C-alpha positions in Angstrom: 0.0 0.0 0.0 2.8 2.4 0.9 4.6 1.4 -2.2 1.6 2.2 -4.3 1.1 5.5 -2.5 4.7 6.5 -3.2 4.3 5.5 -6.8 1.2 7.7 -7.1 3.0 10.6 -5.6 5.9 10.2 -8.0 3.6 9.9 -11.0 1.7 13.1 -9.9 4.9 15.0 -9.3 6.4 13.8 -12.5 3.3 14.9 -14.3 3.6 18.3 -12.7 7.2 18.5 -13.8 6.1 17.7 -17.4 3.4 20.3 -17.2 5.9 22.8 -15.8 8.3 22.1 -18.6 5.5 22.5 -21.2 4.5 25.8 -19.6 8.1 27.0 -19.7 8.3 26.0 -23.3 5.2 28.0 -24.1 6.6 31.1 -22.4 7.6 33.8 -24.9 11.1 33.7 -26.1 13.2 36.8 -25.4 16.2 38.4 -27.0 18.5 38.3 -23.9 17.6 34.8 -22.7 17.1 33.0 -26.0 18.3 34.8 -29.1 21.4 36.6 -27.9 23.4 33.5 -26.9 22.9 32.2 -30.5 23.8 35.5 -32.1 27.0 35.8 -30.1 28.1 32.3 -31.0 27.2 32.2 -34.6 26.5 35.6 -36.0 28.3 38.5 -34.4 31.7 37.7 -35.8 30.4 39.1 -39.1 27.5 41.2 -37.9 29.2 44.1 -36.1 30.9 47.3 -37.0 33.8 46.9 -39.5 32.8 43.4 -40.6 31.1 42.2 -43.8 27.6 41.8 -42.3 25.3 44.6 -43.5 24.0 45.3 -40.0 25.3 44.9 -36.4 23.6 42.4 -34.1 25.4 43.2 -30.9 22.5 44.7 -29.1 18.7 44.4 -28.9 18.3 47.8 -30.3 20.4 46.9 -33.3 18.8 43.4 -33.9 15.1 44.2 -33.3 14.5 46.1 -36.7 15.9 43.0 -38.5 13.8 40.4 -36.7 11.7 39.3 -39.7 14.8 39.1 -41.9 16.6 37.0 -39.3 13.7 34.6 -39.2 13.6 34.3 -42.9 17.4 33.8 -43.3 17.8 31.2 -40.6 14.6 29.3 -41.5 15.8 29.0 -45.1 19.3 28.0 -43.9 20.9 31.0 -45.8 22.5 32.3 -42.7 24.9 31.8 -41.1 26.7 30.8 -44.3 28.2 27.3 -44.0 28.7 25.0 -47.0 30.6 22.0 -45.6 28.7 18.7 -46.0 28.0 17.5 -42.5 28.6 13.9 -43.5 32.3 14.6 -43.8 34.5 16.0 -41.1 33.9 18.1 -38.0 35.1 21.7 -37.9 35.9 23.9 -35.0 34.7 27.0 -36.8 31.3 25.5 -37.8 28.9 28.4 -37.5 25.8 26.6 -38.8 22.8 26.5 -36.6 21.3 23.4 -35.0 17.6 22.7 -35.6 16.9 23.8 -32.1 18.8 27.0 -32.6 16.8 27.7 -35.7 13.5 27.0 -33.9 14.6 29.3 -31.0 15.2 32.3 -33.3 12.0 31.7 -35.2 10.1 31.5 -31.9 11.6 34.7 -30.7 10.4 36.5 -33.8 7.0 34.8 -33.7 6.5 35.7 -30.1 7.0 39.4 -30.9 10.8 39.8 -30.8 10.6 40.8 -27.1 13.7 42.1 -25.3 13.2 40.4 -22.0 15.4 41.0 -19.0 19.0 42.0 -19.7 20.1 40.1 -16.6 19.1 36.9 -18.4 21.6 37.4 -21.2 25.3 36.4 -21.5 28.1 38.9 -21.0 28.9 40.8 -24.2 31.8 39.3 -26.2 35.0 41.3 -25.9 35.4 41.8 -29.7 38.7 43.5 -30.8 38.4 47.1 -31.6 38.1 48.6 -35.1 36.4 45.5 -36.5 39.3 43.2 -36.2 38.8 39.5 -35.4 42.3 39.3 -33.9 43.9 42.0 -31.8 46.8 42.9 -34.2 50.2 43.9 -32.8 51.2 45.2 -36.3 49.1 46.5 -39.2 50.4 46.9 -42.7 48.4 48.8 -45.2 48.4 48.4 -49.0 48.6 51.3 -51.4 45.5 53.3 -52.3 43.9 52.4 -55.7 41.2 54.3 -57.5 38.8 51.6 -58.6 36.8 52.5 -61.8 33.1 52.3 -62.1 33.1 49.5 -64.7 35.2 47.2 -66.8 37.0 43.9 -66.4 40.1 44.5 -64.3 43.4 42.6 -64.8 45.2 41.3 -61.8 47.4 44.1 -60.4 50.5 44.0 -58.3 51.8 46.6 -55.8 54.7 46.4 -53.3 54.8 48.0 -49.9 57.4 47.8 -47.0 56.4 45.5 -44.1 58.1 47.8 -41.6 59.6 44.9 -39.8 63.0 46.1 -38.7 64.1 42.8 -37.2 63.4 39.2 -37.8 59.8 38.6 -36.4 57.7 35.5 -35.8 54.1 36.1 -36.9 51.5 34.0 -35.1 48.3 35.0 -36.9 47.2 37.0 -39.9 44.0 38.8 -40.7 43.4 40.2 -44.1 40.8 42.9 -44.5 39.4 44.7 -47.6 39.1 48.4 -48.1 36.2 50.7 -47.3 33.9 48.9 -49.9 34.5 45.1 -49.7 32.2 44.5 -52.7 34.9 46.0 -54.9 37.4 43.3 -54.0 37.1 40.0 -55.8 40.1 38.8 -54.0 43.6 39.7 -53.0 46.7 37.7 -52.1 49.9 38.7 -50.4 53.5 37.5 -50.5 56.6 38.4 -48.4 59.6 39.1 -50.6 63.2 40.1 -49.9 63.8 43.8 -50.3 65.3 45.0 -53.6 66.9 48.4 -53.9 65.2 49.0 -57.3 61.7 48.3 -56.0 59.1 51.1 -56.5 56.7 51.2 -53.6 53.0 52.0 -54.1 53.1 51.6 -57.9 50.4 49.4 -59.4 51.5 47.3 -62.4 50.1 44.3 -64.3 53.4 42.5 -63.9 55.0 41.9 -60.6 58.3 43.7 -59.8 61.5 41.8 -59.3 61.3 38.4 -57.7 57.7 39.1 -56.7 55.4 36.2 -56.1 58.0 33.6 -57.0 60.6 35.0 -54.7 58.7 34.8 -51.4 56.2 32.7 -49.5 52.5 32.7 -50.3 50.9 34.1 -47.1 47.3 33.9 -47.9 44.3 35.4 -49.8 41.3 37.5 -48.8 38.0 36.4 -50.2 34.4 37.2 -49.1 33.6 35.1 -46.1 37.3 34.7 -45.2 38.4 34.2 -41.6 41.7 35.0 -40.1 44.7 32.6 -40.4 45.4 31.8 -36.8 48.2 29.4 -35.9 48.5 30.3 -32.2 46.4 27.3 -31.1 49.1 25.1 -32.7 51.9 27.1 -31.0 53.3 27.8 -34.4 54.6 30.9 -36.3 56.0 32.3 -39.6 59.3 34.1 -39.6 59.4 37.4 -41.5 62.9 38.5 -42.2 63.9 42.0 -41.2 63.4 44.6 -44.0 61.1 42.3 -46.0 58.6 43.8 -48.5 55.1 42.7 -49.2 53.5 42.2 -52.6 49.8 42.6 -52.9 48.1 40.8 -55.8 44.8 42.7 -56.3 41.8 41.6 -58.3 39.0 44.2 -58.3 35.4 43.8 -59.4 34.0 47.3 -60.4 30.3 47.5 -59.4 29.2 50.9 -60.8 30.6 53.0 -58.0 34.0 54.6 -58.1 35.9 54.3 -54.9 39.3 54.4 -53.3 40.4 51.1 -52.0 43.2 50.3 -49.5 43.4 46.8 -48.0 45.1 46.2 -44.7 46.6 43.2 -42.9 46.9 42.7 -39.2 49.5 40.5 -37.5 50.1 39.1 -34.0 53.7 38.5 -33.3 56.0 37.0 -30.7 59.7 37.5 -30.0 60.3 33.9 -29.0 60.7 31.3 -31.6 57.7 28.9 -31.6 58.1 25.2 -31.4 56.6 24.7 -34.8 56.1 26.6 -38.0 53.2 27.3 -40.2 53.0 27.2 -44.0 50.2 28.2 -46.5 50.2 26.7 -50.0 48.0 25.4 -52.7 47.7 22.1 -54.4 47.0 22.6 -58.1 45.2 25.3 -60.1 43.0 23.6 -62.6 44.9 24.4 -65.8 43.1 21.5 -67.6 39.6 22.7 -67.0 37.6 22.7 -70.3 33.8 23.0 -69.9 31.4 22.9 -72.9 28.5 25.2 -73.2 25.4 24.0 -71.2 27.4 21.2 -69.7 25.8 20.5 -66.3 28.0 17.9 -64.6 31.6 18.5 -65.7 34.4 16.8 -63.7 37.7 18.7 -63.8 41.0 16.8 -63.9 41.7 16.1 -60.2 44.6 17.8 -58.5 46.9 15.6 -56.4 49.9 16.3 -54.2 52.1 14.2 -51.9 53.6 15.4 -48.6 57.4 15.3 -48.4 57.5 15.8 -44.6 55.4 15.0 -41.6 52.7 17.6 -41.2 49.4 18.5 -39.6 46.6 20.0 -41.7 45.0 22.8 -39.7 42.6 24.2 -42.3 41.4 23.6 -45.9 39.9 26.0 -48.4 38.4 25.6 -51.9 38.6 28.4 -54.5 36.7 28.5 -57.8 34.4 30.9 -59.7 30.8 30.9 -60.8 30.5 27.5 -62.5 31.7 25.4 -59.6 29.2 23.0 -58.1 31.1 21.1 -55.4 34.6 20.2 -54.3 35.9 17.2 -52.4 39.1 17.0 -50.4 40.3 13.4 -50.1 43.3 12.3 -47.9 45.1 9.0 -48.5 47.5 8.0 -45.7 50.7 5.9 -46.2 49.2 3.1 -44.1 46.4 2.6 -46.6 43.7 4.6 -44.7 41.7 7.2 -46.6 39.0 9.8 -45.7 37.1 12.6 -47.2 38.2 15.5 -45.1 35.9 18.1 -46.7 33.1 18.2 -49.2 31.9 21.7 -50.1 28.6 22.6 -51.8 29.8 25.6 -53.7 28.7 29.2 -53.3 31.0 31.7 -55.0 30.2 34.4 -52.6 31.3 32.6 -49.5 34.8 31.0 -49.8 35.5 30.1 -46.2 38.3 28.4 -44.3 37.4 25.1 -42.7 39.3 24.2 -39.6 39.1 20.5 -38.6 38.1 20.1 -35.0 41.3 18.1 -34.6 44.2 18.8 -37.0 44.7 16.0 -39.5 47.9 14.2 -38.7 49.4 13.6 -42.1 52.8 11.7 -42.2 55.3 12.0 -45.0 53.8 10.3 -48.1 50.2 11.3 -47.5 48.4 12.2 -50.7 46.0 15.1 -51.0 43.5 14.6 -53.8 41.0 17.4 -54.7 38.1 16.8 -57.1 35.8 19.5 -58.6 32.5 19.3 -60.3 31.1 22.2 -62.4 27.7 23.2 -63.8 27.7 25.4 -66.9 24.0 25.0 -67.5 21.1 27.4 -67.0 20.2 25.5 -63.8 23.2 27.1 -62.1 21.8 30.3 -60.6 25.3 31.8 -60.4 26.2 31.1 -64.1 26.6 34.4 -66.0 26.3 32.8 -69.5 25.7 29.0 -70.0 26.1 29.4 -73.8 29.8 30.0 -73.6 32.6 27.4 -73.1 34.7 27.9 -70.0 38.4 27.1 -69.5 41.0 27.9 -66.8 41.6 31.5 -66.3 42.1 34.3 -63.9 38.9 36.3 -64.5 35.6 35.5 -62.8 34.1 34.4 -66.2 36.9 31.7 -66.3 37.3 28.8 -63.9 39.8 27.4 -61.4 40.3 24.4 -59.2 42.5 26.1 -56.6 42.5 24.2 -53.2 44.7 25.6 -50.4 45.9 24.2 -47.1 47.3 25.4 -43.8 50.1 23.1 -42.6 52.0 22.9 -39.3 55.5 21.4 -39.6 58.6 21.1 -37.4 60.4 24.3 -36.8 63.8 22.7 -37.5 62.9 22.4 -41.2 64.4 24.9 -43.5 61.5 25.5 -45.8 63.7 27.6 -48.2 65.2 24.3 -49.2 62.3 21.9 -48.7 58.9 21.9 -50.5 56.2 20.5 -48.3 54.1 19.2 -51.2 55.2 17.8 -54.5 53.1 16.4 -57.4 52.3 12.8 -56.6 53.4 10.0 -59.0 49.8 9.9 -60.3 49.5 13.6 -60.9 49.4 14.7 -64.5 50.4 17.9 -66.2 47.4 19.7 -64.9 48.8 19.6 -61.3 50.8 22.6 -60.1 52.4 23.4 -56.8 53.1 27.1 -56.2 56.6 27.7 -54.8 56.0 28.3 -51.1 59.6 28.8 -50.0 60.1 30.7 -46.8 63.1 32.2 -45.2 62.3 30.8 -41.8 64.4 28.4 -39.7 68.1 29.0 -39.2 
């Protein structure tokens, strides 16, 4: 009898608990308690002053006018932008929303986009000032350029001094566009040894002196780009005293004339890190040849082989408007293989993908990258399906240009060792950009 009574009490209390949970679930969602934690984790990195988001979402006052737009974008999975196939790999910078997070934001809007009690919200994120993602110790600015209102722009090169007066270990890099990010299709930077005959601040279609073949490839800015941060791996890049920096600029006029001036921020350390970082690409896609209206074109695959033990800390795909998807496969010397990344392509968001755990890639590991392209009218990004498309530098052309961030031992002299070489199976379409660095002595 007592047992049955206890059971009845437990059932009753349990039912009350369920009812209480249901009541709590039906309570109106508020900005501070429900929406703000999601915005801080997934959205504010881009949606704040100085970043590429068209509006700031730091405060209730800033977010409230955009409530209906927020609901639409998250419900349709347009925001936050994230294009890695969830079936392959896990990434530390995954900013996609869970279904529960989507439902929470939708509920907040449906419930009236209420503010709620500020005490219920998390503490504000201490974002770096002036819109930076990192807190740079050094900022190097490119040269000003007057971007015209229209026309197809060639790739331009300009050299500026780095200002480093002594050998300096760089531990992270953030590349930012000028005042109007829409004008910049992309830009890349290279460190080069100083030459006495260099002319600073002069834009040319041909690089000066040794240029991009005489220094390491440090990275490229593209829309949706994150910082290159190798501090978590206790790694760095050595910039020699007096080095210059070459900017490779590709502008996309959009009807408004403007003055552009990109800038790059660095964090630095005076102590030599235990390991060193290298950025390089595996292939370019020279063999691409897509027929008009061809909907499922497979480009010649790019493949490289590691010549040293390394860790892969990020992966990135680059292409133009006809790309459909890219797949990064890794084949290890012990016979194991995995698909590290599969990207469903969007030309306006060319993100870095940081594996949750760096991929340990011993010497002999092969990196194979496959690309599929859609030159049909079904491709909403396709500017003209009636034209054939081959490899080229302009947006109307195509590329298969995968890049990687590697961590290797600091004892290696990368001015004498190439981290990646064409694999024995690679054909003439495979290219490895010279990524020599002056580090390690």
